[in-house]
C-alpha positions, 0 to 999 in steps of 0.5 A: 654957887648952887641954886635951889629949884623953886617949885610953885604950888600950881605946878605941883597941882598940875603934876598930880592932875596929870598922874591921876589922869594917866593912872589906870585902876587895877580894879574894875568895879564892873567885873570885881567887887569888895565884900561889905558884910559876910555871915550866915552863909551870905555876903553883900558885895559892893561892885560887880556892876555887870554881874547877872542873876544866878551867876557864879562869883569867886571869893578868896580861898577858892570859895564859890558863890551865887549872885542872888540879890541884884540891888542898887548899891550892892549884890547879895550873894549866897556862899557854897562854902565856909563863910568864916574864911571870908572877911570884910574887904576881900575881893570878889570876881565874876566868872561869867558863868551861870551856875551849871553842873556837869551832865552825861553818862559819866555821872552814873554810879557816882555821889556828887554835891549840888555843884557836880563835885564828887564826894564818894572818893572815886576820883574826878568825873570826866563829863563832856558837857555842863548845863545851867541849873536854871533852865526853861521847862518844855512848853505844851507843844513839845509834850505829849500825854502821859501813857507809859507806866513807870513800874514802882514794883510796889503792889499797892501803888501800881494797883491803886495810884499808877505812876506814868513816865513824865508824871509828877507824883508827890510822896507826903507823910509824917517823919519815919513813915516810909517815904524814902523807902518808896523812892528807893524801891522804885529806883531798885525796880528800874533794873533793865527798864532803860530808866536812869534815876537821880536820887536827891538827898536834901537836909538828911544826915550823912549817915542816912545818905550813906545807907541809901547809897549802900542799899542801891549798890547792894541791889545793883541799882547804883549803876544807873543812878546818880546821887546828889547829896546836900546833907544837913551839915551843908550850907542852905544855898547848897540844899536849895540848889540840890534839886535843880542840880538833880533835874521839897519841903527841904529846899523850901525852908532852905530858900526861906532861910537864904531869903530872910538873911538877904532881907527879902520881904517875907510872906505866909509862914515867913516864906518869900512870896516867890516860893510857889514859883520856885517849886513850879519852875522845877516840877514843870520840868517833869514831862513826856516829850513828843516824838519830834523831841525824842519821846523821852521823859522826866518823872518827878517824885518829890518828897515832903515831910509833914507834922501829924498828918497836916497837909494844910500848911503852906508848902504841902498845899502849894506842891499838891496843887502843882503835882499830878497826884499824891501818895499819902503815908500815915503813921497809924497805918505804919505802926499797925503793920501796914507797909507801905503805910499808904492811905488808899482813900486819900492817895490819888494819881490824876493820870489814872489807869491810862498809865497802867499796863494792861496786865495790872489793869486787868487784875487790879480793877476793883482793888481801890473800891474793895479797900474803900468799902472795907474801911467803911464797915471796919469800924462796926466790926470793932463792936463784934461781928455777931450782929452783922449779916453774911454779906458784910462779913464777906466784905470784911473777910475780903478786905482783911485778906486784901490788905494782907496781900498788899503788904510788902517788905522794904527793898523787895519790889516785884517785877510786872509778872510777880505783881500780876500774880500777887494781885490776882490772888484775892479770890484764891485766899478768901478761905485761908487764915489771914496769917497764912496769906503772905506765906502763900503768896511768897511760896506761890511766887517761888513755885511760879518762878521754878515751874511756870517760868514760860508763863511769867516771861510771857506776862512780863514781855507782853505786859498783858494778861490775855484770856489764855494766860489768865486761864493758865495762871488760875490753873497754876494757882489752883494746883499749888493751893491743893498742895499748900498746908495752912499753919493751923492744920 
């Protein structure tokens, strides 16, 4: 007769306890986590106990994120991809890597996103090394004063607000006043100057970035340039990361957007309290290193768009206080035909003439003062010149011809020798009609290239205008002027 085994309740309890004690969980909450909430390009994750700030974390579907908020009961992450592909309950894994990007010569001539992924359709990038985007800026002891010129090839900038290698010069102005044009022309002018350039596009239209890339390629500048692009359609985290990957206002508002979504306390104009540190820790990377550290340099030209010339808002005032000067562009100058539309009186370079070549310094010494005096008396000229004395008329005439000489077309930066010739013309064109000044300059430069190439090469190589060279230049200009025919004749 069969008998049934009777299992006592305490035996069942003991068996369950043994099974639970011997069970090893597959999920380690210190290395993985679970999505609690996702939306607006961010996710809150439970777990990830060992995650570090700015560490890369991996979400499903290959989407990467960055741990930004390390709170007591969850981790706030920003996403570098579509948040619609992530759902509540999804598993998140640590990668053990701080956000880093590939670096090296392999990136030259390429267009990449802020994570270093190529977006130009030219294949993978075989970089030998990657570095974290968050790096400590060089200390004071590792630097040296900025004394070497970074030639922009733009007459009005190189003459009045010279930029040095290792400097931080802000380009600021209203929308559509030529800010990007200055940056692109400066890149184009670095041909054969042993300078590598990085153009970071933040929040721009993809078509605008494509146009810039096309212009760089057409002018042979893409070979020594890296383009880092985070367009307007990219998530705010990628736009925030873009300038770090390339090493303003655009990334400040991206940071504000991320911070508000992550519920960080807002400050002035809803920007988080650490936005000033955000800019300073980036711009402090611009430096001229001392000889023991290799003597290299990183020059920063941050660009900020303002509204109706108002530089008193939060981000512009912050960045102006951090940088070594600013180039202010004004819409009224732009629409009146002054290109670049730079306000000479409000623009400054705190490095000054110490970063100016001897050749430019010799011919541009009085230009800023001449423009300032011209602007002071120009208002009176609107009421007529019949009552003005001769010295005032001469001042107005000189200022008018000078402003005409300083006009320059886009994508047409000048070499050092051409700049020297152009800036030395003011005393030779005072008796010419204003309408003929630019034609005189263009025809003279062509003449000098064809018939005075030795003199031009000497100026370019020596970066100086000696007394002998100046005498030869004055003679060449006078000889050319004798054959020039003004259009009014």
